[in-house]
N, C-alpha and C positions, 0 to 999 in steps of 0.2 A: 551114383548108385550103380552097382554092377547088375548085369542081366540076371545073374543067379539070385541076388537079394531081391530084385524086382519081382522075379517069378515067385519067390517065397511069400512076398507081400500080397501078390494077387491071389495065390492059393489060400492064404489065411483070411482074405476078405470075402465079402459076399458079392463081389463083382460078377456080373453074368459072363458066361463063356461066350466068346465070339468065334465065328468060323475062320476068320483070317487073323493071323498074328503077325505083328511087325515089331522089330527091334530097331529103334532109331537112336543115334547118338551123334553129337556134333563132331566128336573126334573118336575115331575107332582105335582106342588104345587097347589092343587085344593082349591079355595076359598069356602066360605060357599054357594055361589050361583052356585057352579059347576054343580049340577044336572040339574038345570033349564037351564043354559047357554048351557051345552053340549046337552041336550035333544032338544033344539031349533036349534042346529047347524046341518048342513048337513053332518058332518063328519061320514063316514062309519067306520073308524077306528081311534082310539085315541092312539097314540103310545108314550110311555114314558119309561124312564129307571126305574130300580127297586131301585133307590137311596132313594126315599121317598115313603112310602106306600100310595096308593090312598084311604085313609080312608073315605074321604068325598064323593066319588063316590059310592052311595048306591043303586041306581035304577038298578034293574036287567038288563033291556034293555041296559043301559049304560055300565054296567060291562061286558056284552058280546062283546061290541065294543072296550073295553080297552085292549091294548096289552102292556105288560111289557117286556122290553128287559133287559136281565141280564148284569150287569157290572162286575160280578165276575171274568171272564177271564181277562179283562183289568186291574183290580186292582191286580190280582195275578201276571200278567206279569210285571206290574210296580214295585211291591215289589221285585220280582225276580231280575229285572234289578238294582234296588237300592242296593241290597245286593251283586251283582256281578259287581258293578261299570259300569253297562251298561247305555245306553242312553234312557232317558225318551222321549226326543225330537224325536228320531227315531221312537219310539213306536207310538207317536201321529201323526207323519207325515204319517205313513202307515195307 
């Protein structure tokens, strides 16, 4: 679901307004209109993993709201478990 469609869904619902707004995605696949859509959003923070570089987020005000979370530790642990016949399922369950 895109941020734009999520916003429309929230606006159409009876969900209470919150003072802090976050936009969170596992992969920040920002479309060409990302700058305009994100600038129009009320998201104080836009949180994504570092799996895809946010190259299309070019507006300085948006860049300061963007937080990238590292996936390096998770991938390193998954590789370690694979080499030692450990459980990936247990890693993801925790």
